[in-house]
N, C-alpha and C positions, 0 to 999 in steps of 0.2 A: 852823563848829567854833571851838571856843574850846580853844586848844593852852597847854601850857606848854613852853617850848623851851630848850635852852641853843645856840641860835644866833642870831646876828645878822640882823639884819632882811634884809641882801642875801643872807646864808646860806639863809635860809629862802625866800625867793623862789627862790634857785637849786634846791632841792629841791622847791618848788611846781613849778616848771616842767619839771623830771624828771618828776614823775607824771604832770603832763599828755601827755608825750611819750610816757610809758610806756602812756598809756591812750588813744594816738591821736591825739593834737593837733597839727596841723601848723600852725606860726605863720606869718603872711603880714602883709604890710605895713597890712591893712587890719583895724584894732582890733574892727571890727565883723562880721568874716566868721564865718560858721557854724563852730562846732567841738564836738569832742565832748564836753569838757570846760571848765570854765574855774575856776581856781583863783586868786582874789585875796587878798592881804595887806591888809586894810580897817583895821586898828589894830593897833599893836605896844605894848600898854601905854599910858603916858603919853607916850610920844613923840611928837616932831614932827619927821617926816625929810621930804626929798625926792632923787630921785636924776633922772637923763637921763631916766627913762620911767615915775616913778611917785611919789606923794606919800603919806604917811602923817602922820596919818590921810587916809583916802581922801574927796575933797572931794566924793563924790556921796552920800556917808552923809546928807548934809542934802537932799537932793533925790530920792533913790530908795527909796521903800517897800520894793521887794524887798531892798535892803540894810540899811536903817533897820530894820525889823521884825525880821526874824531875829536882828540882831546884839541888839536889845533883849530879845527872849525869852532869850539866853545870861546877858546880864549887862545887868539893867535899870536898875542904880543905877550903873554905871560912867558916870563923868564923860568926856565928848567932852574931850581936850585941850587944844583951842583953842576951845572955847565953853564959856560958864556953864549947859549942860545936860546933863542926863543921857540916855543911850542910850531911855529908857523915853520923855521928853518929846520927843524927835526924832521917835520913831515914832509916838508919840501925834499931834503934828502932822501926818505925811503919811499916817495910817490913814484918816482920812475919804476922800480920794480913790482910795484903793488898790481894786485889783480882787484883792487876793491872798485865796486859800482856806486855811485850816489844814490840813493833812492829818496828822490824829494816826496813820495807819496807817503813813506814811511815815517818819514820826519815830520810831515803834518800831523799823522796819527798821533806821533807820542808827543807833539807838542800840544795837542788837543787833552791827552790823558794829564799832561803837566802842567796844566794851564792854572795861575793863581786862582785860588779858593777852592781847589781839588784837593782832598787829601784822604790819604788811606786810615779806614778805623782800624785803631789799636786801643 
């Protein structure tokens, strides 16, 4: 998702963790443990940040097609804050090795859920 927020990166991460918990996620020490949902903050504008348990931009953007390709679909000409590449260039480099399949029906469903005017009760 591409969001515009009036929150700091730490505040947004806190909100994402609350949503995960509301949807049944239980955090464990194993960051690769099975989970019901996983919401990550991959980019935050052109900012480069690091905390005790995160880095922004997410370093895996340049290695993982399942992260790079959807980001490039949202903002293809956005320049990665630490590299001299657009998200499209990063995705295009990873795409040949990817086994990702575009699912237009899922995209339509998500667009309906995220339509302006729809908000989540909190």
